[in-house]
C-alpha positions as CSV (number, residue, x, y, z in Angstrom):
1,M,0.0,0.0,0.0
2,M,1.3,3.4,-1.0
3,V,0.0,7.0,-0.6
4,V,0.4,9.2,-3.6
5,A,-0.6,12.8,-4.4
6,S,-1.8,14.6,-7.5
7,T,0.9,16.5,-9.3
8,K,-1.5,19.5,-9.2
9,S,-1.9,19.4,-5.4
10,G,1.4,21.2,-4.7
11,V,2.3,18.4,-2.3
12,T,5.7,16.6,-2.7
13,T,6.1,14.9,0.7
14,L,3.9,13.3,3.3
15,Q,4.7,16.0,5.8
16,E,3.5,18.7,3.3
17,L,0.2,16.7,2.9
18,V,-0.3,16.5,6.7
19,D,0.5,20.2,7.1
20,K,-2.1,21.0,4.4
21,M,-4.7,19.0,6.2
22,K,-3.8,20.5,9.6
23,S,-4.2,24.0,8.2
24,G,-7.9,23.4,7.7
25,E,-7.6,23.6,4.0
26,A,-10.2,21.5,2.1
27,V,-8.5,18.2,1.1
28,D,-10.2,15.3,-0.8
29,Y,-8.9,11.8,-1.0
30,A,-9.8,9.0,-3.4
31,S,-11.8,6.0,-2.1
32,A,-12.5,2.8,-4.1
33,G,-15.8,2.5,-2.1
34,P,-17.0,2.5,1.5
35,A,-14.8,0.6,3.9
36,T,-12.4,-0.6,1.2
37,P,-8.7,-0.6,2.2
38,M,-8.3,2.5,0.1
39,D,-11.0,4.2,2.0
40,L,-9.8,3.1,5.4
41,A,-6.2,4.3,4.7
42,G,-7.4,7.7,3.5
43,A,-9.6,8.1,6.6
44,W,-6.9,6.9,9.0
45,L,-4.4,9.4,7.6
46,A,-7.0,12.2,7.8
47,R,-7.7,11.3,11.4
48,L,-4.0,11.2,12.4
49,S,-3.4,14.5,10.7
50,G,-6.1,16.2,12.7
51,G,-7.6,17.8,9.6
52,T,-11.0,19.2,9.9
53,A,-11.9,19.6,6.2
54,V,-10.8,16.3,4.8
55,Q,-13.3,14.1,3.0
56,G,-13.2,10.8,1.1
57,I,-14.8,10.8,-2.4
58,Q,-16.4,7.5,-3.1
59,Y,-15.9,5.7,-6.4
60,R,-16.9,2.3,-7.7
61,G,-13.4,0.8,-7.8
62,S,-9.8,2.0,-7.6
63,A,-9.3,2.7,-11.3
64,P,-11.7,5.6,-11.6
65,A,-10.7,6.9,-8.2
66,L,-7.0,6.9,-9.2
67,S,-7.9,8.5,-12.5
68,D,-9.2,11.6,-10.7
69,V,-6.1,11.8,-8.5
70,V,-4.1,11.8,-11.7
71,A,-6.4,14.4,-13.2
72,G,-6.0,16.6,-10.2
73,V,-9.7,16.4,-9.2
74,L,-8.6,14.9,-5.9
75,D,-5.5,15.6,-3.7
76,Y,-4.4,12.2,-2.6
77,G,-5.1,8.5,-2.5
78,F,-3.9,5.1,-1.3
79,S,-3.6,1.9,-3.4
80,P,-1.5,-1.2,-3.8
81,A,1.9,-0.5,-5.3
82,S,1.1,-2.7,-8.3
83,L,-1.6,-0.2,-9.4
84,L,0.4,2.9,-8.7
85,M,3.8,2.0,-10.1
86,P,2.9,2.7,-13.8
87,H,1.6,6.2,-12.9
88,V,4.6,6.9,-10.7
89,R,7.0,5.9,-13.4
90,E,5.3,8.1,-15.9
91,G,5.4,11.0,-13.5
92,T,1.6,11.4,-13.3
93,L,1.4,10.8,-9.6
94,V,3.7,11.9,-6.7
95,P,4.8,9.0,-4.5
96,L,4.8,10.2,-0.8
97,A,5.2,7.1,1.4
98,S,4.8,3.4,1.6
99,A,2.6,1.8,4.3
100,T,5.1,-1.1,4.7
101,A,7.8,-2.0,7.1
102,E,10.5,-1.6,4.4
103,R,10.9,0.7,1.4
104,Q,9.6,-0.4,-2.0
105,R,12.3,-2.2,-4.0
106,D,11.6,-0.1,-7.2
107,L,11.3,3.2,-5.3
108,P,14.3,3.1,-3.0
109,D,14.1,6.9,-2.4
110,M,10.5,6.9,-1.2
111,P,10.3,6.7,2.6
112,T,8.0,4.4,4.6
113,M,5.3,6.0,6.6
114,A,7.4,5.7,9.7
115,E,10.4,7.3,8.1
116,A,8.2,10.1,6.7
117,G,7.2,11.0,10.3
118,L,4.0,9.1,10.8
119,P,4.9,5.9,12.6
120,E,1.5,5.7,14.3
121,F,-0.1,5.0,10.9
122,M,1.5,1.6,11.1
123,S,-0.3,0.7,14.3
124,L,-2.6,-1.1,11.9
125,N,-1.7,-3.8,9.4
126,W,-1.9,-2.5,5.8
127,D,-0.6,-5.6,4.2
128,F,-3.0,-7.2,1.7
129,W,-3.5,-10.8,2.5
130,T,-5.5,-13.6,1.1
131,A,-6.8,-16.8,2.8
132,L,-7.7,-20.1,1.3
133,F,-10.8,-21.6,3.0
134,A,-12.1,-25.2,3.0
135,P,-15.6,-26.4,4.0
136,P,-16.2,-27.2,7.7
137,G,-15.3,-30.7,8.5
138,T,-12.5,-31.0,5.9
139,P,-9.9,-33.6,7.3
140,D,-6.8,-32.0,8.7
141,E,-4.6,-34.1,6.5
142,V,-6.3,-32.6,3.4
143,V,-5.9,-29.1,4.7
144,I,-2.2,-29.7,5.4
145,R,-1.6,-31.2,2.0
146,V,-3.2,-28.3,0.2
147,S,-1.3,-25.9,2.4
148,E,2.0,-27.5,1.6
149,A,1.2,-27.4,-2.2
150,V,0.3,-23.7,-2.0
151,T,3.5,-23.0,0.0
152,A,5.6,-24.7,-2.7
153,A,3.9,-22.7,-5.5
154,L,4.3,-19.4,-3.8
155,N,7.9,-20.0,-2.9
156,D,8.7,-20.5,-6.6
157,P,11.4,-18.0,-7.5
158,A,9.6,-17.0,-10.7
159,V,6.4,-16.2,-8.7
160,Q,8.4,-14.2,-6.1
161,E,10.1,-12.2,-8.8
162,R,6.8,-11.5,-10.6
163,V,5.3,-10.2,-7.4
164,A,8.3,-8.1,-6.6
165,S,8.2,-6.6,-10.2
166,L,4.7,-5.3,-9.4
167,G,5.8,-3.6,-6.2
168,G,4.7,-6.4,-3.9
169,K,6.4,-8.7,-1.4
170,M,5.2,-12.3,-1.0
171,I,5.0,-13.3,2.7
172,F,3.5,-16.8,2.9
173,V,2.6,-18.4,6.2
174,G,2.4,-22.1,6.0
175,T,-0.1,-22.9,8.8
176,P,-1.7,-25.6,10.8
177,P,-5.5,-25.9,10.3
178,D,-6.3,-23.7,13.3
179,H,-4.2,-20.8,12.3
180,G,-6.7,-19.2,9.8
181,P,-9.4,-18.5,12.4
182,Q,-6.7,-17.2,14.8
183,T,-5.4,-14.8,12.1
184,I,-8.9,-13.5,11.3
185,D,-9.8,-13.1,15.0
186,G,-6.6,-11.1,15.5
187,E,-7.3,-8.8,12.6
188,V,-10.9,-8.2,13.8
189,A,-9.7,-7.4,17.3
190,A,-7.0,-5.0,16.0
191,W,-9.3,-3.1,13.7
192,K,-12.4,-2.8,15.9
193,Q,-11.4,0.3,17.9
194,P,-9.9,2.3,15.0
195,L,-12.9,1.6,12.9
196,T,-15.1,2.8,15.7
197,E,-13.1,5.9,16.1
198,M,-13.4,6.7,12.3
199,G,-17.1,6.1,12.4
200,F,-17.2,3.0,10.2
201,I,-18.8,0.9,12.9
202,Q,-20.7,1.6,16.1
């Protein structure tokens, strides 16, 4: 996940964006839809900045949302690096920071959120993760066999390199059958209070 600004916003660093929001100036961010990761990240940054005139503009998907950031209709937006890299390379979006623990391989000069002065942004997990589910009652040996096969496929160097070329980083957790529910329960617990504070849930 990265945060980018419109080239027409006058913003070139994360601190400049935060200062703009703190000043009370009207700032609009792109959202791919209510409660999407793009929406949550934009709202979380707005909350941490203390901006009083920041609002998310809802779109049906990230493509039209990012198009309006490129066009200068909106000031900033978040999205996976794989969607933003082409625009950054073309100079149509300004990269501000990466919501990751480490810098992006293909953008070594772009700081992480922590390096850019907003470590509290990373109190939430912004990594995109995917889970593979099986029907209730599936034998443990079947779950383990499938897990091992998926692990082998995702550890393939060609797969790893392809993901890296898109600005991503593959982190696969080979798990026992009970790890999935534990992971989901942990995410729900971590996000409940921030989502309440931002008004997404009551």
